[in-house]
C-alpha positions in Angstrom: 198.4 195.3 40.7 196.1 192.4 41.3 194.1 191.8 44.4 193.7 188.3 45.7 190.3 187.0 46.7 189.8 185.3 50.0 190.0 181.5 49.9 187.7 179.2 51.8 188.7 175.7 52.5 186.4 173.1 54.1 188.2 170.3 56.0 186.9 167.1 57.5 188.8 165.6 60.4 187.9 162.0 61.0 189.3 162.4 64.5 188.7 165.9 65.7 190.6 165.6 69.0 194.1 166.4 70.1 195.9 163.9 72.3 198.4 164.1 75.2 201.2 161.7 75.9 200.3 158.1 76.0 200.6 156.3 79.3 200.6 152.5 80.0 200.1 150.5 83.1 200.2 146.7 83.5 198.9 144.0 85.8 198.9 140.2 86.1 195.9 138.1 87.0 194.6 138.4 90.6 196.7 136.4 93.1 196.2 136.0 96.9 198.7 137.3 99.4 200.7 135.4 102.0 198.4 135.9 105.1 199.2 135.6 108.8 201.2 132.6 110.1 200.2 131.0 113.4 201.2 131.2 116.2 201.2 134.9 115.9 204.4 136.6 117.0 205.3 140.2 117.2 206.0 142.1 115.1 203.2 140.6 113.0 204.3 139.4 109.6 201.4 139.5 107.0 203.5 137.8 104.3 203.7 138.8 100.7 201.1 141.2 99.3 198.6 139.9 96.8 197.8 141.2 93.3 194.4 142.7 92.7 194.5 142.2 88.9 193.5 145.8 88.2 194.9 148.4 85.9 193.9 152.1 86.0 193.9 154.9 83.4 192.8 158.5 84.2 191.8 160.8 81.3 193.0 164.2 82.3 191.7 165.7 79.0 188.5 167.5 78.1 187.1 164.9 75.7 186.3 161.2 75.9 189.4 159.0 75.4 189.8 155.6 73.9 191.8 152.9 75.6 193.8 149.9 74.2 194.4 146.6 75.9 197.2 144.2 75.1 196.8 140.8 76.8 199.6 138.4 76.5 199.1 134.7 76.7 198.9 131.6 78.8 195.1 131.7 78.8 193.7 128.5 77.3 190.1 129.5 77.7 190.4 133.2 77.1 189.9 136.3 79.4 187.6 139.0 80.5 188.1 142.7 81.1 185.6 144.6 83.2 185.3 148.3 83.6 184.8 148.4 87.4 183.1 151.8 87.5 180.4 151.0 84.9 180.2 147.1 84.8 180.9 147.1 81.0 182.7 143.9 79.9 184.9 142.6 77.1 185.0 138.8 77.0 187.4 137.1 74.7 186.7 133.3 74.4 189.6 131.8 72.5 192.9 130.3 73.6 195.7 132.7 73.9 199.0 130.7 73.8 201.9 131.7 76.0 203.8 133.3 73.0 200.7 135.1 71.6 199.0 138.4 72.5 195.6 140.0 71.7 195.1 143.7 71.2 191.6 145.1 71.8 191.2 148.8 70.8 188.2 150.8 71.9 188.8 153.5 69.3 187.6 151.3 66.5 186.3 148.1 68.3 189.0 145.9 66.8 190.6 142.8 68.1 193.9 141.6 66.6 195.9 138.4 67.4 199.6 139.2 67.4 198.9 142.6 65.9 197.8 141.2 62.5 195.0 138.6 62.5 191.4 139.9 63.1 189.8 137.9 65.9 186.8 140.1 66.8 184.4 137.2 66.3 185.7 135.7 69.6 184.4 138.6 71.6 181.3 137.2 73.3 180.8 140.4 75.3 181.8 143.6 73.5 180.6 146.5 75.7 183.3 148.9 74.3 183.9 152.0 76.4 185.6 155.3 76.4 186.9 157.1 79.5 185.2 160.5 80.0 187.0 163.7 80.7 188.5 163.7 84.2 187.4 160.1 84.8 189.4 157.1 85.9 188.9 153.7 84.4 189.7 150.7 86.6 189.9 147.5 84.6 189.6 144.1 86.3 191.6 141.4 84.4 190.3 137.8 84.8 191.0 134.4 83.3 188.1 132.4 82.0 189.7 129.1 83.1 193.2 127.7 83.5 196.4 129.7 83.4 199.8 128.8 81.9 202.8 131.0 82.6 202.3 134.6 83.5 199.5 136.3 81.5 199.8 140.1 81.5 197.4 143.0 80.7 198.8 146.3 79.5 196.3 149.1 79.5 197.3 152.2 77.3 195.6 155.5 76.7 196.1 159.2 76.0 194.2 162.1 77.4 191.9 163.6 74.7 191.2 167.3 74.2 188.7 169.2 72.1 
């Protein structure tokens, strides 16, 4: 009867984290609300609510999490995304047509037009960030100029675990 020797296997994991379920939130560009009409009558009507142009992701995990941004077009001068809590900024200075979209991925610092064409060279501010464990990331979406149609930011992320 033969005895087997113990076997040792060394593994290298390029991404050593486990991830929870991905969540996505979206927002349009900031837009003012309706306001109060004069003369004021009761009950007071404050008109339609405005849009703050902010999207939020909370990392409920135990490790830093990357986030991904998908910005769809109608932005002839580009756009800016600001991490409100830290002041970090991603600025994309290139027209994004109404039928185009740009994906910015903080996991690898990539920028792709329509999911295929690399456009990282158009990032004039590239303060990439990750969201720490238990932290919330508030992202302010801003146009760098004119607007055509209804641009949209979709912020996606998954909680990360050690």
